[in-house]
C-alpha positions in Angstrom: 35.1 -31.3 2.1 32.0 -33.3 3.0 28.8 -31.3 2.9 26.3 -30.9 5.7 23.5 -33.6 5.6 19.9 -32.3 5.7 18.2 -32.5 9.1 16.2 -35.6 9.8 13.0 -33.5 10.1 13.0 -32.9 6.3 10.6 -35.0 4.3 12.6 -36.5 1.5 9.5 -36.8 -0.7 8.7 -33.1 -0.3 12.4 -32.2 -0.9 12.4 -34.3 -4.1 9.2 -32.7 -5.4 10.6 -29.1 -4.8 13.9 -30.0 -6.5 12.0 -31.5 -9.5 9.7 -28.4 -9.8 12.7 -26.1 -9.9 14.3 -28.2 -12.7 11.2 -28.1 -14.9 11.2 -25.6 -17.8 9.0 -22.6 -17.2 5.8 -22.8 -19.3 3.9 -19.5 -18.9 0.4 -20.8 -19.7 0.8 -23.6 -17.1 2.1 -21.0 -14.6 -0.8 -18.7 -15.2 -3.3 -21.6 -14.8 -1.6 -22.6 -11.5 -1.6 -19.0 -10.2 -5.3 -18.6 -11.0 -6.0 -21.8 -9.1 -4.3 -20.2 -6.0 -1.2 -22.3 -6.0 1.3 -20.6 -3.6 4.4 -22.3 -5.2 3.3 -21.1 -8.7 2.7 -17.6 -7.3 6.2 -17.6 -5.8 7.7 -18.7 -9.1 5.7 -16.0 -10.9 7.0 -13.2 -8.6 10.6 -14.5 -8.9 10.2 -14.3 -12.7 8.8 -10.8 -12.6 11.6 -9.7 -10.3 14.3 -11.2 -12.5 16.6 -8.8 -14.3 17.7 -11.4 -16.9 16.8 -10.4 -20.4 15.5 -13.9 -21.3 12.9 -13.6 -18.5 11.5 -10.1 -19.4 9.3 -11.3 -22.3 8.1 -14.3 -20.2 7.3 -11.8 -17.4 5.3 -9.6 -19.8 3.2 -12.7 -20.9 2.6 -13.7 -17.3 1.4 -10.2 -16.3 -0.9 -10.0 -19.4 -2.4 -13.4 -18.6 -3.1 -12.4 -15.0 -4.2 -8.8 -15.5 -7.9 -9.6 -16.4 -8.2 -11.4 -13.0 -6.6 -8.6 -11.0 -7.8 -5.3 -9.5 -10.2 -7.0 -7.1 -8.5 -6.4 -3.7 -8.0 -3.7 -1.1 -4.3 -2.7 -1.1 -3.0 -1.5 2.2 0.4 0.2 2.6 1.9 -0.1 6.1 4.9 2.0 7.1 6.6 3.2 10.2 10.1 3.6 11.7 12.2 0.5 12.2 11.3 -1.1 15.5 7.7 0.2 15.6 6.4 -3.4 15.3 5.3 -3.6 11.7 5.8 -7.3 11.3 4.1 -8.1 14.7 1.2 -5.9 13.7 0.9 -7.5 10.3 0.9 -11.0 11.8 -1.9 -10.1 14.2 -3.8 -8.1 11.6 -3.4 -10.8 8.9 -4.5 -13.6 11.3 -7.6 -11.6 12.2 -8.5 -11.1 8.5 -8.0 -14.8 7.7 -10.4 -15.6 10.6 -12.9 -13.4 8.8 -12.6 -15.6 5.7 -10.2 -13.2 3.8 -7.1 -14.3 1.8 -4.1 -12.1 2.7 -0.9 -11.6 0.8 1.9 -9.8 2.5 4.6 -8.2 0.2 7.3 -7.4 2.7 10.2 -5.3 1.6 13.5 -5.8 3.3 16.3 -3.1 3.2 19.3 -3.9 1.0 22.8 -3.1 2.2 24.4 -0.3 0.2 27.7 -2.1 0.5 27.1 -5.8 0.0 23.7 -5.3 -1.8 22.3 -8.2 0.3 19.2 -8.5 2.3 18.2 -10.6 5.3 14.7 -11.4 4.0 13.6 -12.5 7.5 9.9 -11.5 7.5 8.8 -15.2 7.3 10.7 -15.8 10.5 9.2 -12.8 12.2 5.6 -13.8 11.1 6.0 -17.4 12.1 2.3 -18.0 12.8 0.9 -16.2 9.8 3.3 -18.0 7.4 1.7 -21.3 8.3 -1.8 -20.1 7.6 -3.1 -21.6 4.4 -5.1 -18.4 3.6 -2.0 -16.2 3.9 1.0 -15.7 1.6 4.2 -13.9 2.6 6.8 -12.8 0.1 9.8 -10.9 1.3 11.7 -9.0 -1.4 14.9 -7.0 -1.4 14.4 -3.2 -1.8 17.6 -3.0 -3.9 18.2 0.6 -5.0 14.5 1.5 -5.3 13.2 4.5 -3.5 10.6 4.5 -0.7 11.6 1.0 0.4 9.5 -0.6 -2.3 10.9 -3.4 -4.4 11.2 -2.5 -8.1 8.6 -5.0 -9.2 6.2 -4.7 -6.2 3.4 -3.4 -8.4 3.5 -6.4 -10.7 3.6 -8.7 -7.7 0.4 -7.1 -6.6 -1.3 -8.1 -9.9 -0.1 -11.7 -9.5 -1.4 -11.9 -5.9 -4.8 -10.5 -6.9 -5.0 -13.1 -9.8 -4.3 -15.8 -7.2 -7.4 -14.9 -5.3 -6.0 -12.7 -2.5 -8.5 -10.0 -1.6 -6.3 -8.1 0.9 -2.8 -7.1 -0.2 -0.5 -5.7 2.5 2.7 -3.9 1.5 5.2 -3.6 4.4 7.9 -1.0 3.7 11.4 -0.6 5.0 10.5 2.4 7.1 9.6 6.1 6.9 11.8 7.9 4.4 11.7 10.8 2.0 10.2 8.7 -0.8 7.1 7.1 0.8 5.1 8.5 -2.1 6.1 5.4 -3.9 4.2 3.3 -1.4 1.3 5.7 -1.5 1.2 5.4 -5.3 0.3 1.7 -5.3 -2.1 1.3 -2.3 -5.7 2.2 -1.6 -5.2 2.8 2.2 -2.0 4.2 3.7 -1.5 3.2 7.4 1.2 4.9 9.5 2.4 3.0 12.6 3.8 5.2 15.4 5.3 4.7 18.9 4.4 6.6 22.0 7.0 8.0 24.4 9.9 7.6 21.9 10.1 11.3 20.8 8.0 10.2 17.8 5.2 12.7 18.3 7.1 15.6 16.8 8.3 13.5 13.9 4.7 12.5 13.2 3.7 16.1 12.8 6.0 16.6 9.8 3.8 17.4 6.8 4.9 14.9 4.1 4.0 11.6 5.9 1.0 13.0 7.8 -0.6 14.3 4.6 -0.4 10.8 3.0 -1.6 8.8 6.0 -5.3 7.7 6.0 -4.9 6.5 9.6 -2.3 6.6 12.3 -2.1 3.7 14.7 -0.1 4.0 18.0 1.3 0.5 18.4 2.6 -1.1 21.6 -0.1 0.4 23.7 0.3 -2.1 26.5 1.7 -2.3 30.0 3.2 1.0 31.3 2.9 2.5 27.8 -0.9 2.7 27.7 -1.0 6.2 29.2 1.6 7.5 26.8 -0.2 5.9 23.9 -3.5 7.7 24.8 -1.7 11.0 25.1 0.0 10.5 21.7 -3.4 9.7 20.2 -4.7 13.0 21.4 -1.7 14.9 20.1 -1.9 13.3 16.7 -5.6 13.9 16.4 -5.0 17.6 17.1 -2.3 17.7 14.4 -4.5 16.0 11.8 -7.1 18.7 12.1 -4.5 21.3 11.0 -4.3 19.8 7.5 -6.6 20.6 4.6 -9.4 18.2 3.8 -8.3 15.3 1.5 -9.7 14.9 -2.0 -11.2 11.6 -0.9 -13.5 13.3 1.6 -12.0 11.1 4.3 -10.8 12.5 7.6 -7.8 10.5 8.9 -8.2 9.0 12.4 -5.8 7.9 15.1 -6.2 4.6 17.0 -4.1 2.7 19.6 -3.4 -1.0 19.5 -1.3 -3.7 21.1 -0.2 -6.2 18.4 1.3 -8.6 20.9 -1.9 -8.7 23.0 -4.2 -8.6 19.9 -5.9 -5.5 21.3 -7.4 -2.8 19.0 -6.6 -4.8 15.9 -10.2 -5.2 14.9 -10.8 -1.5 15.3 -8.1 -0.9 12.6 -9.9 -3.3 10.2 -13.3 -1.6 10.9 -11.7 1.8 10.1 -10.3 0.4 6.8 -13.8 -0.9 5.9 -15.3 2.4 6.7 -12.8 4.2 4.5 -13.4 1.7 1.7 -17.1 2.3 1.8 -16.7 6.1 1.8 -14.3 6.3 -1.2 -16.2 3.7 -3.3 -19.4 5.7 -2.7 -17.9 9.0 -3.9 -16.0 7.3 -6.7 -12.6 8.4 -5.3 -11.4 4.7 -5.1 -11.5 4.2 -8.9 -10.2 7.8 -9.5 -7.2 7.1 -7.3 -6.5 3.8 -9.1 -6.6 5.6 -12.5 -4.2 8.2 -11.3 -1.9 5.5 -10.0 -1.9 3.8 -13.4 -0.9 7.1 -15.0 1.9 7.6 -12.5 3.3 4.1 -13.1 3.1 4.6 -16.9 5.4 7.6 -16.6 7.6 5.8 -14.1 8.0 2.8 -16.5 8.8 5.1 -19.5 11.5 6.9 -17.4 13.0 3.6 -16.3 13.0 2.2 -19.8 14.7 5.4 -21.2 17.3 5.3 -18.5 18.1 1.6 -19.0 18.3 2.1 -22.8 20.5 5.2 -22.4 23.1 3.4 -20.2 23.2 0.3 -22.4 24.3 2.1 -25.5 28.0 1.4 -26.4 28.7 5.1 -27.4 27.3 6.2 -24.0 29.4 3.7 -22.1 32.6 4.8 -23.8 31.9 8.5 -23.4 30.8 8.1 -19.8 34.1 6.6 -18.9 35.9 9.5 -20.7 33.8 12.1 -18.9 34.4 10.5 -15.5 38.1 10.7 -16.1 37.8 14.4 -17.0 35.7 15.0 -14.0 38.3 13.4 -11.7 41.0 15.6 -13.3 38.8 18.7 -12.7 38.6 19.4 -16.4 34.8 19.5 -16.6 31.8 19.8 -14.3 29.1 17.2 -13.7 26.6 19.4 -15.7 28.8 19.8 -18.7 29.6 16.1 -18.7 25.9 15.3 -18.6 25.2 17.7 -21.5 27.9 15.9 -23.6 26.5 12.5 -22.8 22.9 13.5 -23.6 23.9 15.0 -26.9 25.0 11.5 -28.0 21.4 10.3 -28.1 19.7 13.5 -29.2 
């Protein structure tokens, strides 16, 4: 069948250049050089390489990270989370636009949920942030969450390093939504922002210990129109709840703000609060202490991931696993006994 011809609005010269760049072999030194020059296309190719699960790409990805690492760690990393529909993408677009107007370079690593059935993701954040995506001082990279916990793509941490090397001084990580594993987001960011809604029964959810203890600030979004009064009431309730928690190691007291992303109201107050936090934690050395603790955490996580991958790739384990699954199905063993048998293979 005859294929669909490209729309007339496409520039054939640009299309040809993109196709040629994709056909070119990947030279890591050239890629590193282009990333350090702030080339967005090179940065996208670098993140794609890092996210690749192909064995042939893993060594190249290591070289790429090593080449970019000396130029990283010079940004403020902001984690933004909240329930689906709270307006994370709209908030990030308003927030990112404000920062670029202040001369900042903003990278958004947006994580889209993957279907547990088809394993696919929509990756529609570039569509939702249609103004920010056109901004030359902004870079938006949607990634599929896959099977990772906390709604964070498996290689998000490495992507942060590449973005920092490319000269982005603000890294925003947008997560899938509030879940039981938001500690993963917290473990790779300097400032953790929780977006909430007023008048949606969300106040009680917000008082739950886990997410509240991690938040450095709570922002009540969509504080506009008839919702202004409810937003102010929610702000008061959350402030009361925050005082019930013990003091943070950082010496920072979390605060609650209201904003309207669609009307660009209260967005600058959020940035002023983040700057205030940054000044406080850098002065008392908590900023670097937290980064050091995060590095230790990711060292342990990487070791665990490598051991797990190595375990399942062994031929003996694959064979025995199939056998134990059959026994389990026939009710001739228990999951714990089967696990013990499998673990003894490698001990």
